[in-house]
N, C-alpha and C positions, 0 to 999 in steps of 0.2 A: 281326370288329368288329360290335358290336350296333347295329342301326339303330333309329331312333325308332319305326318300325312294330313291330319285335320287342319293344321296351320297352312299347309300348301294348298289344300282345297279352298280354304277361306280366302287366300290371296288370289287364287284363280277366279273365284266368284267375283271378287272386287274388280279384277281386270276385265271380266266379261260382263260386268254390270247385271248379274243374274244371281240373286240370292238362293235360287232353287237348283242351281247346277250341281251335278254329281251326287244327287240324292242316293242313287243305287250304290255308289262307292262308299258312302257313309254307312248305309245299311249293311253292306258287306263287311265293313270294318267292325261294326257292332257284333255281327255274327262270329267273326274271327276272335274277338275279345272273349265271347262266351266260350268258344272252343278252347282258347288258351286256359281259361279258368278250369274247364273240365279236365284238360290234359295236365294241368298244373305245370305248364311249360311257358314261361314268359317270352321265349324266343321263337315260338312257333310263328311261321309266316314272316319272319323278319326280313328275309331277302326280298320277298314280294313287296313289302312296304317300302323298302329302300328304292326299288325300281319305280314304284308308283310316285314317290316324292320327287324323284328326278324328272319324271314325265310332267307332273303338274307344274314344277318350277320352270319348265321350258315353255309354258304357254304364255305368250305375250301378244296381246291384241295390237299393241302399237307397232309390232313388226309385221302386221297383217298376215298372220298365220291362219290357215284353214283347219278347222277342227271337225273331224268326221267321227261321230260316235261309233264305237265298236262293241261287240257283245262279250269280249273277253273280260276277265274279272276286274282288274284294276288298271286297264290300259286306256290311254287316249291317243289316237293316232293324229299326229300333227303334220300338215302338209304346207309347203310354201304356197302363197297365193298364186304364183305363176304356174304351178303344176296342175295340169288338167286331170280330171277324174275319168277313169274308164267306166264303161257301162256297168261292169260288175261292182265297182266301188259304189256307184250311185244306188244300185239295187240293194247292196248290203246295208247302206244307210237307211233306205226306206224300210227294209225288213226289220232292222234293229228297232226303229221307232214303232213299228206296228207291234212288235213283241212287247215293248214297254207299255203301249196303250192297252193291250190285252191283259198284261200283268197287273195293271192299275185300273181295270175296268170298274171295279166296285167303287172306287173313289171318283172316277171321271164321269160315270153315268149313273144317275139315281135309279133308273129303271134297267140296269145292266142285265138282270136275270131274264128279262123278256126280250133282250136284243140278240140278234144273230151276229156272228163276226162281221158280216157284210154291212151291218148297221153301225159299226164302230169305225168305219173308214171316213172319219170326219176331220178335215184339215183345220177347221176352226178349233175343235177340242184339242188337237195336237199343238197348235200354236199357243193356246192358252196354257197348256201343260208346260210349255217351254218358257212361259213368263211373258208372252206377248198379249197386248190388248188388240182385239179385232173389232173394227167398226165398219158399218156400211153407211156411206155418206153420199152427197150429191155428186156434182161434177168434180173431177180431179185434174182438170186441165187437158192439154193435148201434147202429143208427141209428133215431132216432125217426121214425115214419111218420105215417100218419093217426091219428085218435083211437083210443086203446087198442091200437095196433098198432106193432110194431117190425120192422125188417129187419136181418138179419145183415150185417155188413160183409164185403164180398168182396175189396176191395183197398184198400191204403193207400200213399200216396206221401209221403215226407219229403224235400223238396228240399234242406234244410240238410245232412242226413247222406247224401244221395244214395242213398236206399234205397227199394225197393218191396217190399211184403209182399202175398202172396196167401193167401186162405183155402184150406185143403186140402179143404174141403167142396164145392168147385165141380166141375162137370163139365168135361171138357177143353175143350169148345166155349165155355162161359161163362168159363172161366179165360183162354182165348186172347183173347176180345174185351175182357174186363176189363183184361188186361195191355196191350192196344193202346190202350185208353182212358187208362190211366195214362201211357203213352208220349206221348200227345197232351198231357196236362197238363205233362209234363216239358219238352216243346218250346215250348209256347205260353203257359203261364200262370205267374204269380207269386202266391204266397199265403204267409201267415205260418204257421209250424208245419206240422202234418201234415194231409193231406187224405184223407178216407175216402170210399169209393164202395160202393154197393149192387151186388149181382150184375147183370151187364150182358150182354145178348144181342144188342143192336142192332136189336131189332124195335119199340122204342117210343121216343118223343122226350121228352126232359126239358124242363121249363119253364125251367130255369136256363140262361142263355146260354153260360157256360163249359162246362157239362156237355154241351150240344148240340154245341159245337165239338169237344170231345174225342170224342164219339160219331161225328161226321162224319169226324174224323181217323182213327179206328179203322176205319171202313168203307172209306175211301180207301186206307189202308195194307194192310189184310188182303184187299181186293178191288180191286186196281188196274184201271183201265178197260181197258187194252190186254190184260191177261191174261184178264179176264172175257170180253171180246169173243172172244178167240181160243178159249177153252175152250167158250164158248157155241156158236160156229159149228162147232167140232169135234163137239159133241154133237148139234146140231139142224140143221146144214147151212146156216143162213142167219140173218142179222140185218138188219132186225128180223124176228122170227118172225111168220108169218101163220097164223092159225088158220082152216083151211078143211077141207073134207071129207077131203083127203089127210092133212094133218098131224093132224087129229082121230083118224083111224084109226091113224096111226103111234103116237099116244100111248096107244091103247086098252090095250095090254098092260102099261103101267107101273103103274097104280093101279086100284082098284075103279071101276066105271062111274060111281058117284055123284061121284067125284073128277075123272075125266078129261073131264067136260063142264062146263067153267068157266062161271060166270055173268057174270063181269066180268074186267077186266084184272088186278086183284089176285089173283083165283083162278087165272088162267092163269100169272102170275108165280110163285105159290106152287107150282103143279104142276111147272113147269119147274125150279124151284130144287132140287127133291128127286126128280126123275124118274130112275128106275133102268133104264128101257127106252125105246127110241125106234126105230120102224121095224124092229122085230124084233131089235134089237141091245141087249145089256146096256150100261148106262152106269154110270160112277162119278158119283153125284149131285154137282151143282155145289157145294152147300153143304158136302158132305163133302170135296171136293177142296180147298176154301179154308178148311176148319176153322172154319166159322161156322154159326150156326143157320139153319134154313130161313127163318125170319122175316127175318133180316138179309139173306140172299141175295135174298129176294122183293123187298124194298125197293130193293136195289141194281140189280136187273134193270129195275125201273121207272124209277129215276133215270137210268140209261144209255139208256133208250128202246130196249131190245132187243126189245120186243114191239109189234106193230101193233095199234091199237085195232080192236075187232070188235063186231059186233052178235049178240046171242044169238037 
């Protein structure tokens, strides 16, 4: 027997043009049915179901609402398009998606048993999980830049056809961040037609609010705080990192002398983001581990306050 909640989810899927939306809500509904049978109480969870139906009935893509997935049982947070997201909102959206990927790793990755969590930070897999088709193609045209200058289009997202295209002319690192940026648009933003983006590395901030949100999402998705902290401490032994005579000497073999004597916190973050040696041991540079640019990793290390301020 189809419930009113299932009907509401079906209608929401039609409006979103995504037959795979709200799979977790349906799984939760099945679990609660089993609990009802066990309790022999047909009215168990009735209030929660009524609330969920009301929330799903309120989803209307034609009104250009912004849907931000949350981790609560049967809730979907709906925001007007004009409302800007806080950094915490964007971070929660990335964390929720990462939890779903981890929870479905056996389905998403054939070799999941041999993969570390860091190996599952794949925006292509995430987009395909959301029902998007991802393709790498040739040229995608150009965007108008400053006077007399244009920029090649690096990525394109079409939410109507649920398709993301990437330019084949990008480096692997730029392609990875650009794709994570498009993933942010897919989850957080509504726009008419196709949306095009320039090459993105995560080292500069856009003046456009939605583009900044997509960049923040990409950074949080590709460089999750817990994983960054774990790998940082594995490489450098402590967080926050304190620059003193001992650690300065430990860094000496990583880069030329002009680089391993940082002038400020940004210099130190940049050094640590790409350091290949510390305390006489070879390292796999952090930016390469997470498949991001040294600039993006530099900013992330500062954001997470993994370095102690120092005086030169």
